N, C-alpha and C positions, 0 to 999 in steps of 0.2 A: 613383383616383375614377372611377366611371362617370358617361355622361353625365345619365344621369339625376337623378344627387343633386348637380350643378354650382350653385352659388348663381349666382344674378344677375347679382353685383358681378363674379364672375372669370370669367364665360363670356367667351370671343371673338365676334365677331358676323362675320355676312360683310362689312360696311362696316369694322371693326378691319383684316380682312387687306386689303380693297382701300386703303385708306387708307397703311398701312404697303407695301402692293407699291410705289404710286406713287413713295414715297419711296426706298425703298433696291432699286428693281427690280435694277440691276445687280448688288447683292450679293446676287443669292439663294442662291447654291450655298455660298456662306460663314455665310450665317444659316442654311441647312439643314443644315449639317454641326453647327452650335453646336445647333441643337434635334435634332441624333442622326438626321437623317431618315437612312434608309437610302442608300448611296452608288449603288445598283442602280438606286432609285427616283429619286434627284435624273438619274442618266445618263438613264431613259425619258421624264420631263420634259424635259431639254435635247434630247435626240434631236428634239423636236417642230418639224414644219417650221417653224412661225411665227417669225417673229424679232422678235416682241413678247416682251421680258425681264418685263416688269412682269405678263403674263398668266402668264407661267412663276414667278414669284414666285407670283402669287397662289395657282397650283395646287399648287406646293409647301407651301404654308402649309394650303392648304384638307384635303391629305395628312396632314401633322402633325398638325390639329386632328381628323380623323377617326380618327386610330389611335393618338392618344398616350393616357397612362393618366392624365394631368392637364394637359389642352391650356387654362391658366387664361394671364389676360392677364401673373400676375406671371411667370410662364415665358417667356412672349415677351419682356416687356423684359428679362428677364436675359439669354435668348441675344443679343437686340440690344447690351445693353451693352456683354456680354462679345465680340462680333463687333469693337464700335466699338475698344474697348481695344486690341482684339489690332493694328488697323491703327495706330493711335497707336503702340503699341510698335514695331512693324515700320519707322513713320518714325524713332521716335527712335533704336533701334538703328543704322540706317541714318544718320545724322548723326552720330552717336558714332566710328562707324568711320571716316566720309570728313571730317568736321568738317562747321562750320554752313556755311562758306561755300563749301565745295567740292563739283563737280557730284556729283549722287547721283542714280538711276532713280528714278521713281515706279513703285510695286509695280502689280502690278493689280488688285489690292482696290483700294487707291486710286484707281485710274482708273477701275474702275467705282461706286465713290462718287461721284466729281465727275461722272460720266454721268447720275446718278439725281437729282441735286440742282440744280432749275431744268432740266432737259432741254430743255425747250422752248427757253430762250436759248443755244444751241449756237453759234447764228451770232456770237451779240455777244461770248462766249466764245472761237471762233475769231478775231476781228478783234481781240480783246484780245490773243491770244499771235501777232499778226501773221502770222495765214496769210493767202495771196495769196486774193484775192476768187474767182479762176477753181479756184479746189481748193474752194473752201466751195461753188462753185455747182454742181462735178461732185459731191461728196457728196449737194445737194439734189436733185439729177437722179435719184441712185439710186432704184431702185422698192421698193416695199413696203419701205421702212426709216421707222422710227418715228423719235421725239424722242432717247430714250434710245440708238439704236444711231449716229443723227448725232453726238452729241453725244461719243461713245467713238472714233469715227472721227474727229472734229478733235482729239483726244487724241492719237491713233498719228500721226496726221499730224504733230504738231507735236512730239513726242518722235524722229520722225525725222530732223525737220530742225533742230533747234534746238542749240545748242551752251551757253544758259545755265543756270543750277541751276533744274532742273525744280523742284522742289516750292519753291521761295519764287517763281517766276513765277506758279507755278500757284495757289497763294493769294494772290497779289497780286489777277491775272486775274479768281480768281474772288469775291473783294469788291468788284470793280469790277462783274461781272457782277450781284452781288447788290444794287448800291446802284440799277444800272438798271432792273432787274425791279420793286424796292419802286416806285419813282416811275410806271414804267409802270403796273404794276396799281393802284395809286390815282388814276390820272389817268381809266384804260379805268371803274373803279367808279363814281367823281364823276360819269364822262358817261353812264353806263348810267342812273344814279338821275336823273340831271336827264332824260333823256330819256322815262323811264317816268312822273314825276311829271308830266308835261304830260300823258301819257295818263289816269294816275286821276284827277287833279283835273278834268277836265273833261268828266265822264259825263251822255249825254241820256238819261231814263227813256223817254222817248218824242220822237218827231223833232221835233215843233214847240216842245219845252219848250226855246228857246233862251235866255232871258232868266233863267232857273235852272239852271245847270249844278252836278252834284254831285261833292263827293269820295265815291271809292268806298268809302270806310267808313262813310261817310251814307247809303247806299244797301243794301250788300251784307247779305244774307240769307243764310245757311245753308241750303241745300236738303237733302235727302237722298242720299246718297251708300253705294253698293255694291260690296264687293270678291268676284272670284271665286274661292272657297277647294274646291279640287276638287269642281270643276264646281256647285258651289252658290253663291249670291249673297249674302254676308252683310253686313248693315248696320254700318256704320264712325259712329263717334258724333262725328266731325269733318270737316270738308275738309281740316283740317292732319294727320290721319292716314294722307294718302294720301302725302306727303311723309315722314313719321313712319316707316311701317311699316317695321318690320323686316325682314320675311319678302320683302318686295319685290325684284325682281331689280334690276337698273340701269335698265332700260326699262320705264315705266310707262304703261300707255297710257289712257287714261280718256276714257270713250264717253258719249254724249251725245243725245239728239233735239234736232232745232234748237230754238231757243230756250230749251233746259235750261240755260243759264248756263255755258256750258265757257269763252268769251272773260271772261268777267266773273271767273271764278276765277281766269285769269290774272289779271289785274288787280290783284284780289286778293293775289295771292301778291307781285305786284310792289311795290303798296303796305307790305306786311309787312316786305317787303327795304328797301325806300328810306327808311322811319318806322324802322327798327330796333324792330317790335313783337316786347315780348319773351314768351318763350314758344312763336314759330314755330319752323316748322322752316328754315326761311331766315333767322331773325334772324343766322348768325353765318356764314353762307355769304359766302366772298371777291367771287365771279363770279355773278351769274345772269342768264343770257342768255334771253330771252322775244322771239321772232321768230314773227309772223304768216307762214303759211305762204303764204295767197294772194297775198304780195306778191312770192313768190319764183319766179316761173316762169321758167324759162332762166335762173336763178343757180346754176352748179356749185358754188361754192365757198363753204361758210358762213361763212367768215372775210371775203369779199368783201360776203355778205349783211350781217353784222353793221355793215360799216362803213357798205353804204350805207343800210341802215334804222335803222339803232339810232346811229352815230354819225357820219351825216354832216357836223356842224358841227364835229364837231374834228377835228383835227392829229394824228390816230392814222394809223399805217401799217397795212395787213391784215398785213404781216408782223408788226407787232408784237402785234395781236389775237393772231394764231397763236402768238407765243411766249409771251403771258400764259396762256395757256388751256393750252397742252400744257405750261406749266410749273406751275401755281397747284393746291393741293391741294386747294381747294375750292370746286368749279364744279358747278354745275347748272345745265340745261338746259330750257327749256320751249319746244316745239312746238307752237304753236296752228292747230289747223283742216287738218289732214291732208287732211280730204275738202274743202276748199276749195282745197287745192295744184294749180298750174293742172299741173304733170308729173306728178302723181296717182301712179298706179300702172304708168308708164310706165318701159318697160328702161333709160331712161338711168342711167350712171352721176353722178348728182349725189351730194354728200354731204347730202343729206335721205336720200337711199335707203340710202347705205352707216350712215348713223347707225340709221336704224330697222329694218334687217339687223342692228346692232349689228358690222358690220364696223369702222367707226371711234367712237370717242370711247368704247371699252368698258369704261374704268374710271371714265367719268362718271356721273352720275343725270341720266338724260335721263327726260323725263315729254311724251307725245304725246297731243292732243286733238281726236276726232274723233267725227264720226255715226255713223262704222260703220268697221269694220277692215279696214287696208290689205290689200291683195292679197299684199304683200310685207312680213313682218313677223318681227323674232325671237321665233320662239314660247315661247320661256321668259317673255315681256315680263307682267310683271302685271297684271292686265285691272281696271278700277275703272268704275262706272255712276254719273251724276247721275241722281238719280232724280225731280227736281221738288220742287217745293213741298209740303208737306201746312198742316195749318188754321194749327198753330203757325207757320209761317215767313210764312203770309199776315197773320197777325195782326201780325207783329213790324214784316211792310214796311209795312203800314199806318201803322201808327203812328209809325216810323222815318220813312218817307219822304214819306208823302202827307200826314196828318192835321195833324202837328205838334202844336203846340200846342191844336188845336181841340176837344179832347177825343174822352170816349168814346163822346158821341152821335156825333158825324162818324165811330167807328170802326163804331158798329151800322149805320148808314146804307149806306156802301161794302158792310158784308158781307149785309144784305139785299138790295141789289142784285145782288148776286153770287147770293143763295139764289132770288133770283125767276129766275134765268137756269139752270135746271140745264144745257143745254148747255153755259154758260161754266163752269160748276161744275166738271166734265172738263179742259175745256180750260185752266183756270186750274193746275191742276197744272202748266203750263209756265210757267216763270217771267216769259220775255219777254210772253207774252201777258196774263199777273195784271200786271203792271206797268203795261202799258199801259191794262187794263180798271181799275184800281184809281185812277190818276190822271183818267181819264175819268169813271168814275164819281164821283168824289168833286166834279168840277165842273159837271159837268152836271145838272140838278135832273131834265131830261125823260127820262133814259137809258131806253131802252125793252129789250125781251124781246126774244128770238134763239132761232132754231130749229135755226141750222147755224153752220156756222164761216166760210163765205163771208158770209150776211146779216153777222156782227158786223165780218168786216174790210171790207164795202161801209160800213156806218155809221162805223167806226172813221178810213176815209179820207177819208168826207164830213167829218167833225169836222177833220181834218186841214186840207181846203179851206179849210171855212167861218174856221177861226180865222185861218189867214193873209189871206182877203180880207177879213176884218174887220177888219184892220189896214194895209191899204193903203189909199192916197188913190183919193176915186170915180174919178179919171183914168183909174187904172189897173186898176180891178177889172173892167171890163167888155173888156179887151183881153186879161186874165190869166185871166180866168173860163173861157174855152174849152178852155184845158189840163186843165180837172177831169175833162172827158168825152174830149177828142180827146188819147190819148196813143198812136197806136196805132204811133209810132217808137219809142217807150220801150217796149212791150211787144214788140216785134219784136228790139229791142236785148236784152233778157231773156231770151227765149228763145233767141233764138240765144246766149247764153252758155252757158245751161243745157245746151244738147244739144250742144253738143260733145264730143268724146271726152274730154278735157281740160278742164274748166268755167274758161269765162272769168270773175269776179266782180269785176272793174275793167278801167277802160277811159280813155286818155290824156284828159285834158280835152279836147285838139283835138277825137279821134275823137268822143266823144260832143256837142260842138256842131256836129259836121257831120252827125252821123246827126239829132240832136232839133231843131237851129236853137238860137240865142242865148236866144232870149226862153223857151222851153220847157224848156231847161237852166237856167235862171236861176231858171227859175219852181220846179222841181222839189228847186232846191239847198236856197231859201228856206225848201220846205214843210218841208224835214229828210229826205226820203226820199231823195235824191240826197246824200252826203256827199263833199267835198272833201278829198284828202289829199295833203299834202307825201310823194313817195316821192323820198329821192337828191334830185338836181336836177330831178324833174319833177313836174307836178301831176296826180294820178290821179284817178277817180271810179266811187265805188260804191256800193250800195244800202246805207242804213242796217240793213239784217239780211237774210240769204239769204231769211229770208220773204217780205221785200218785193218781194223778185228773183224768188220764186216767183210772188206775187200779180198781178205785171205779166207774167210769160211766160204765166200759164194764161190771160190775156185774148186774146193772140196763138193760142194752142193753140184754145181755143172758137172764133175763126174759123177756125182749118184745118178742123176738124172739121166746121163746116156745109158746105165746098164738098166737090171732089175732092181728100181728102187721101191721104196714101201712110204708112203703119205707120212706113215708115223714118226717118222724121223723129223717132222715139222712140228709134232704137236705144240712144242715150246717155242717157236719161232713166229713169233707175232708180228705179221707184216706191220702194224701200225708202230711199232718197237723198234723192227728192224726191215725197214724199206729197202735201204741201200744192198742190204745181202741179196733179196730177190731181184732187184735191178739189175746188176752187178753180172748175176748169175746169167737172168737173162741176156745182157749183152755181151758176156763170155763166149756164149755158146747158143747159136743160132736152134742147133738142131734139139737143144736139150730145154729152149725157152717153151717153147710148145706146151711142153706136158707142166711146168711149172705155171705158165699164164691159167691154164686150165683148171689147176689146182686153186689157185687164189682164185677163180670166179665162182667156185663151191664154196667160198668162205663170205659170212656175213659182212657186206661191206667193202666185198673185196674188189667191185670194179675199178675203183679210184686206183687202186696198185695195180689193177691190171692194165689201166689206160698206163702208168709211168712204165712197169717193164715193158709195154707194146713198143714203147718209143725210145727204148734202147737198141731195139732192132736197125743197123744201119743199111742193110740191105735190102732185096725184094721185098715186099709187104704181103704180096699176094697170097701167100701160103697162110698169113692170117687174118684176110677177109670176111671170114666165117667169122671170128672173134667181133671185128667191128662192125659186122651186121647185128651180132647179139646184143654189141654194148650200145646200140644206134636206135635198137628196138625200146632200149629204158631209157627216162630222163637223163639228159648229160647236164649236172646242177655244177654252177660255178657259186662259191659261198664268198660273202664277202671278208670270213676269215682263212679263207686257203692262201697258202702264200703262192709268192707269184709262181714258182714252179708246178705248182698243182694247177694251178689257173692255164698255164698256158697248156699244159699236157692236153687239158681237155679242148680247148681251141684247136689245137695240132689234130686231135681226133677228128673233130670238127671238119677242120681242113682235109683229112684224107677220106671222108665220108664223102664230101662233096666231091672233091676229082676221081672218085672209083664208084658218082651216083647211087652212092647207098643210102637209102632213105633214113632221116635222122628225125624222130619222135617227137622230139621237143629237147629245147632248151632254156633251162630255168637261171634265171640271174636274180640270184636271193642276195640282197643286198649289197654288191658288187658296182651298182651302175653309178658311173662320175657322173657324167652329164648325157643328154639322148645321143646325140653323134656329133663326130668330127667333121672337121670341113671336108674330107676324104670320101664321107656319107657311111664309116663306120661306129659301131657302138663303141664308146671309150669305158674303161673299166676302171675302179679306183686303184689299183697296182698299177697304171697307164697303160696296161695290156688293150688294144683294137681288137674289135670283133667283126671281122669282116663278112659281108653278105655271104649266105649258103645256098647253094644251088638246091639241095636235097632236103632242108628244114621243114619241117611241117609245122611246127607250132612253138611260139615266144612266150615264155610266162616272166613277167617281173615283180620280182614280190619285194617292196625296200619301202622303209618306214624314214618320212620327213623328206624325200625326193621332193623336189618343188619341178614340174615341168610345165614349163611354159608354152601357149599356143604358137610359138615359131619352134619350139624344140620337137612340138606332139608331132607335127609337120614333117620334120626330120623324120622321126620314128616311123613316120609310115611312108615315108620314101624308101626308108632302109627297108621296111616290109614289103615293100615292090621289086626290091631287087631281091630278095629272095623268092626263088621261082615257084616252088612248091609250097609256100606259105600258105596255111590255111588258118589261123587263129594267132591273134595277139591278144595276151591277158594281164592286165594289172592289177596289182593286189597289195596291200599296206597300210595301216595308220597313218596319217600325215602324209601320204602319198598326194600331193597337189596335182591332180588333172586338170585341164581348163575345163569350164560347163560346158562349152561348146566350141565348134572348131570350124572356120570358113570354109563353108563346103567346094567353094571354088579353089582351093587349095589342095584338097586332097586329091592324089593321084588317080587319074582316070581309071587305070586298070588296075586297081584295089575294086573299082564298084563294079567292073565287068566279071571278078575273079570269085565276088562275094565273100571276102575276109573278114570273118567276124573279129571287130575290137572289142574285148569283154572288159568291165572295169567292174573290181569287187568293192563294195561300198558297206556304209552302216547296217547291222543288224543283216548279217550273208545278204543283202540286198545286191542284185546284178543287173547290170546295164549293157547292152551293147550301141557302138556307135551307128548311126543310120547315115550311111558313106556319103550318103544323096544330098543330104540336108546338114549334116554334121551337127547333129543333135543327137543328146544322150537319150535312147526307150529303155523303158522294163526290158529284162531279156525273160522268154520264156512266157506261157501262158499263165500261170498262178497268181492270185491276187497278193498282193506287197502292199506293206506300210511302213512307215518308221513307228515306232512307240515312245520310247523317251530319249532326249536328247539335252544333258546337261551342261552348261555354259557357266563352269564356273571361275576359279580363280587359277586359271591353266595355265601353259605357256602361249605364245604367239603363235606356235605351230601348231599346236592340237587345236586352237579357235579357229583357226585359219581353214584347217583342214574339216572342221566341221560346219562350218557356213559354209564350204564351200559345199560341201555335201546336201545340206540343208536344201541350198540354193537349185542344185542338179535336181532334187527328188522334186521340190516345186515347180520346177519346168518340165518335168517329165509326169505330173499329174498326179502322184505318188502320194497318198495322204499322211501330215507329220502329227501324230496324237498329241505330243506335248515336248514344249521346248520351255527348259526351267533356266532362267538365268538368276545366277546367285552372285551376290559382291561383285559384281560387274556395271553398277551405276547406269544401266541403261535411260540416253536422253535422246528423245527423236529429233530430227532436221527439223526445219522451217514448215517442210511441206508435209512431215510425217510418212514419207516414203521410206526412212530408213532408220535404224535405232544404233545410236554409236555406243559401243559396249566398252568401257573402261576397267580394265583391273591393275593390280600392281605387275604383272606380267607379260599383259597384252593392250593393244590398242587397234580395236576395228569395228567393221560397220555390219549390221545383219538388213539384208534387203527385206522388201515385202514376198512373203511367203503365202501364196495363194491357196496351199493348200494345209496351211498349219488348221490345227483344231481348237488348242487349248494352250496359251502363253500364259506362263507363273512367273511372276518376279518377286526375289527374295534379296534383301539387304537390311538385317536388322539395326532396328534404331536411325536411319538413314531418314532424313526430311525432305520430301519435295512439296515444291510448291504448286498452285495452280497450273503455270504453263508446262511444266513437267508431267502432269498428272494430263492435260488436254494434248500433249505430243503422242502421249503413249496410245490415250485414246484412239487418236487420228491413225496413227498406224496401225493400230488393232481393227480400225474399220476398213482398212485396206489390205487389210490380210482376209479373204474374204470369206473365207470357212471357217475362220474361228467362232466357237461357240462361246467359249469362256476365258474371262480373263483377271488373274488374282494375284492382288497385292498380297506379299508377305511380310510382317512386322515391320511396314513402313509407317514415319508420320504426316498422314496428307492433309489435308487442309478440308475442313468439315462439308464444302460447297465446292463442286465443278461449278467455273462461270466462264460465258463465253465460247460456250463448244455445241453450240445448241446442233446444228448440222450433224454434228459427230453423233451426236446423241441419238438425232433421230434416226441416222444409217444403224446404229447398232441396234438400235428399239426396233426398227423392222426386222431384224435378223435373228429378233430374239436372244441375243447376248444376255448373258449372264458376267456382268463385274462386282468382282467379291474383293474383301479388303479384311483378310485375317490379323485383325488389331492385337490380338494374344492367344495363347491357346486355348480357352473358353471365349473369347469374344469374336464374334466373325458380322460383319456389316455387308450391304449391298448399295450400290450405286441406285439411286432410282432412276430412271434413265427419261422421265418426266421434267425431273426438278433439278437433277443435279445434285439432291443430297444425298449424305449417307445415313442407312436407316439398318436397324436390327431387326429379323424375320418378326418377331411380335409388331412394330411399328408398319412394317410393310402388310402385315394380315390386316392388322387394323384399318391402313388407308384403303387397303382392298389393291393392291397395287403390286403384288408379289407374281413376279413373272415365273413361271414355271417350263 
């Protein structure tokens, strides 16, 4: 059975192969023989330099699945059962020959089976077999040995030294080891769940809410999640799909901007596991490891990290943790916050680096959350992206965690305050910011409007202070109030931490008290902006969220910019990681922001951040107009994957340029156009934002795959172009971008014709058209010659076929030669008049019209039989394509003679058209256009009617 027809129930997934590989790794050659994998294939896999037999087992199973005629679960299970049966038969025959109580050797297959079962417990097995500790230490010291190999070494060592009955002793030892393992696994799982429960039971939505701690399920709301597939981000229906994704490799990288809920997501997975949530992808996982990488600076061993940060209160040895993880067949690991990992992208050989590079835990499911991709990571990783809150998620959070039983009126009030703050409307795509906004908007009647994110943070921090000071006794207020404005030491600590090559995001309590003073430290801990955390045996202090660290660091940077500053202090302060630090610094000090904006402009790709920082200015923008002019001399690009905040910032820059008469060279809409125009005449983006006409915009470039722009929307786009007074060019480009073949000339705005605006379309094979605004027709752009060489219409999608047919029709109408159209597996059938071909494949249904400039038509459909009527229809269609010189049928079964097509044959004969039938790779026949019979070359030469 071919792979395309396998049932879902019987198909063997990658996870099936990985699970089996981890269980029977050492027996991979035996299983391979049962699966009839060729010996030379097994030898090739066996010669691989790696000693990881699990990897060899997985590779052999992949080879079987890819090459077997029936790679089903049943076949695999039968082979495994036969292999196990053979093992027992060998053992029994050995016992029969030598007697149950006599010494008999352990076979190689039995040794490998024992090595694969609970491989991580190899040291316990050695101890049960009374192997000296020094020997076990030597086995452990061997470099590049995985657990299965060490277990195998233990058994070999035991066989060489024992005089006891090997099989019976081995069986008893394994039973004892299994009992020990079961106890260790249960103890480890129970302790981990207790640790996670302490974390997910005490969530603070905003820092100062200390009297109301929430369990994660009370406040967790699903935001958007996308997965990268073939270079394009596709939406997932749920966060659970990240770990359920059967297409995912063993390493998953979950990306998200600051405040987008990466750590909250890991806590939700912890909750799902700890509470046994039905249907969760971690429900049946035996061991779930979740580590916060910001805590792991200088920690080389992941097993030591698990002990220190997750099991510090448990009497569990590091060696036991390692043994369980290496033996357990159901382990998932989540590494949270790689961007906050103190050792970051350094070259040290820590376990974290090895895991991210897939040099360690190759067969475990590992997920990594991060703001940005690590410098070094396994390139085969599956990438996901958190896209924040949409309207549905915001509404759900307000009802679930903010207003409670207060009713719909309270919900509407919070939403109205958000609507009154358009700058916050975009910021509130960021879950962290929305959560803080929603709680504050619900609690404060006098919630004000904001013009920038800096203004919002200033107000929010002042609310934190007011809330705390209002609860203090009168005698304490005066003493503590000074810390609201005097926080220079805290600013410097935050900046110093973020500006290191490897960021420091937590400090020892003693270090913080020395730098800030006891009173200041206690004040900001009580405020909730600083958090105390017990880490192993120490107490560390960190910021509530990295955004707050950036806020205080920005105050220090603003002071540096006001003096004689050196840009080298920003060497490691990358804007793609710390954009809010730059934005806050610009918003806090108008005088200092000019220096910072100029610095950003000097960086590769710094324009996007320059725009964001520029818009933090809420006062007079005149002194920044030179910056605006320079930015507008370059193309302003809005991408599909830009978040709403970045998209709006570019639109705001466009509006500033328009209102100040600054020419804008080009606006490039890259995959972000939702529909051509709104009722108000604006362009609508996929984010819901609108692009109003600009009086200074000179070029609009639209690149987008798969967008259908019917004629009425095309006319709307031309009307939009008319409103852009300085516009000179409108360009369309992108595969599957469906642009009308022509436009009704009378509906084209008259002023476009007098302004001589260029409307360009980039089509197949770098062919460029421009729209004749007088006639509404597309014509070839430029003076050079043009031709479409080859177009294949195969088993593609409906969108692909529609686009190709439309572009072929456009080329034909413009008089551009089409060298070859190859129709493969589309079952073409001509209509009654022969004026079009109906093409039908598994994935599309459409019609190919007459192409007056087509030169060659090739029809391929292996083994399909065509009757006389179908052949005559295709000949009639070919005759109406007046430029065709050659028609070829490939591997079809045709009638020996074409009947009832005398007029069509005469037309083809008058144009000297060659009609071929490729019967097989070695046999070609030609249609005699006089008799309608198919003839070989020899027949035609003998009859003197070969057409040349």
